[in-house]
PLY file of the C-alpha trace (Angstrom):
ply
format ascii 1.0
element vertex 150
property float x
property float y
property float z
element edge 149
property int vertex1
property int vertex2
end_header
137.73 123.70 194.30
140.07 120.81 193.60
139.55 117.61 195.44
142.42 116.79 197.81
141.63 113.17 197.24
142.21 113.50 193.50
145.51 115.31 193.94
146.61 112.73 196.55
145.66 109.98 193.97
147.97 111.56 191.40
150.94 112.21 193.69
150.71 108.89 195.43
150.49 106.98 192.18
153.03 109.02 190.11
154.84 105.68 189.31
151.73 104.04 187.92
151.08 107.09 185.83
154.70 107.25 184.61
154.53 103.47 183.77
151.51 104.13 181.64
153.49 106.82 179.73
156.49 104.53 179.34
154.25 101.79 177.85
152.81 104.32 175.53
156.24 105.50 174.54
157.31 101.86 173.78
154.36 101.43 171.42
154.75 104.81 169.68
157.62 105.18 167.24
157.29 109.00 167.38
158.42 108.88 171.06
161.63 107.03 170.30
163.64 110.26 170.70
162.15 110.78 174.17
162.88 107.32 175.27
166.51 107.44 174.07
167.31 110.90 175.09
165.89 110.71 178.63
166.64 107.03 179.21
166.87 106.53 182.96
165.78 110.03 183.65
162.39 109.40 181.99
160.65 108.36 185.30
162.32 111.06 187.30
161.36 113.72 184.77
157.62 112.65 185.02
157.79 112.47 188.78
159.13 116.05 189.01
156.41 117.20 186.67
153.67 115.65 188.74
155.20 117.03 191.94
155.22 120.47 190.15
151.61 120.02 189.39
150.80 119.34 192.99
152.85 122.36 194.10
151.24 124.67 191.48
147.69 123.36 192.37
148.45 124.26 196.01
150.21 127.62 195.51
149.44 128.84 192.00
153.18 129.73 191.80
153.45 130.42 188.02
156.98 131.90 188.16
158.75 128.92 189.69
156.99 126.50 187.21
157.82 128.84 184.27
161.48 129.17 185.24
161.95 125.42 185.83
160.33 124.39 182.49
162.26 126.97 180.48
165.39 125.34 181.95
164.04 121.91 181.06
163.44 123.15 177.41
167.11 124.14 177.24
168.14 120.83 178.49
165.91 119.07 175.92
167.74 120.92 173.11
171.10 120.03 174.59
170.13 116.35 174.57
169.02 116.67 170.94
165.40 115.86 171.73
163.20 117.18 168.96
160.77 119.82 170.12
157.75 117.86 168.83
158.90 114.82 170.97
158.99 117.04 174.02
155.49 118.28 173.47
154.20 114.80 172.46
155.62 113.46 175.83
153.74 116.18 177.77
150.49 115.40 175.86
150.79 111.72 176.64
151.57 112.38 180.28
148.53 114.64 180.60
146.26 112.12 178.77
147.45 109.21 181.00
147.20 111.23 184.11
143.61 112.14 183.43
142.71 108.63 182.31
144.25 107.25 185.50
142.15 109.61 187.73
138.95 108.74 185.90
139.67 104.95 186.03
140.47 105.18 189.78
137.63 107.24 191.13
134.49 105.58 192.34
131.22 106.75 193.81
130.80 109.44 191.20
128.22 111.59 192.72
127.75 115.18 191.48
130.44 116.52 193.80
133.01 114.03 192.50
132.11 114.77 188.93
132.45 118.48 189.56
135.86 117.87 191.18
136.99 115.76 188.21
135.99 118.40 185.87
137.74 121.15 187.90
140.92 119.00 188.02
140.74 118.45 184.24
140.47 122.21 183.63
143.42 123.05 186.14
145.57 120.24 184.79
144.99 121.64 181.28
146.15 125.11 182.43
149.19 123.66 184.13
150.23 121.71 181.10
149.76 124.76 178.98
152.06 126.71 181.29
154.66 123.92 181.16
154.47 123.61 177.38
154.75 127.32 176.63
157.78 127.66 178.91
159.42 124.50 177.70
159.15 125.79 174.12
160.45 129.23 175.16
163.49 127.72 176.80
164.04 125.34 173.83
163.84 128.20 171.38
166.08 130.49 173.47
168.72 127.83 173.58
168.39 127.16 169.77
168.82 130.89 168.99
172.10 130.83 170.91
173.33 128.03 168.68
172.55 129.83 165.37
175.43 131.55 163.74
175.23 135.35 163.82
174.47 137.01 160.47
177.39 138.74 158.79
0 1
1 2
2 3
3 4
4 5
5 6
6 7
7 8
8 9
9 10
10 11
11 12
12 13
13 14
14 15
15 16
16 17
17 18
18 19
19 20
20 21
21 22
22 23
23 24
24 25
25 26
26 27
27 28
28 29
29 30
30 31
31 32
32 33
33 34
34 35
35 36
36 37
37 38
38 39
39 40
40 41
41 42
42 43
43 44
44 45
45 46
46 47
47 48
48 49
49 50
50 51
51 52
52 53
53 54
54 55
55 56
56 57
57 58
58 59
59 60
60 61
61 62
62 63
63 64
64 65
65 66
66 67
67 68
68 69
69 70
70 71
71 72
72 73
73 74
74 75
75 76
76 77
77 78
78 79
79 80
80 81
81 82
82 83
83 84
84 85
85 86
86 87
87 88
88 89
89 90
90 91
91 92
92 93
93 94
94 95
95 96
96 97
97 98
98 99
99 100
100 101
101 102
102 103
103 104
104 105
105 106
106 107
107 108
108 109
109 110
110 111
111 112
112 113
113 114
114 115
115 116
116 117
117 118
118 119
119 120
120 121
121 122
122 123
123 124
124 125
125 126
126 127
127 128
128 129
129 130
130 131
131 132
132 133
133 134
134 135
135 136
136 137
137 138
138 139
139 140
140 141
141 142
142 143
143 144
144 145
145 146
146 147
147 148
148 149
C-alpha cells in the first residue's frame, strides 16, 4: 500500500521537484530542445504529470492517463521536440521525484522503507504508461505527416 504521506509529499512539493528538473535541464545540453520547445509550459507540464500520478495512484485510471499522454505526444511532435528529448525529460522527472522523496523522508523504519519501495515500483509503472502512450501519440502524429506512397 502506498503511503499517503509520500504521495502528499510529492503533490505538495511539485514545484521543488520541477525546479530540480529545470536545473538538470539547464546543465544537460541534450535537454535544450525540451527547454526551448516547452519554455514557459515546462513547469505546468510537470505539475500536470505529477497531478496525473496522484490521480492514477488513487484510482488506477489507465485509460484517462493513456489518452492524455497520447495527446501530449502529438503536441510534442507539433512543437518539434525530438522524441528522445521527450523521453529524457520523463526519465529526469522520475529520477528527481524519487530522489526528492528519499531525501525528504525521515524515521525510516521498516514500514517507511516498504512504503518507499512500493512508491518506487508504482511510480515506475506510471512512467512506463506515460512513456508508451506519449511515444504512441508522437508516432501516430508523425505517420500523418509522412507523404503517402504512390
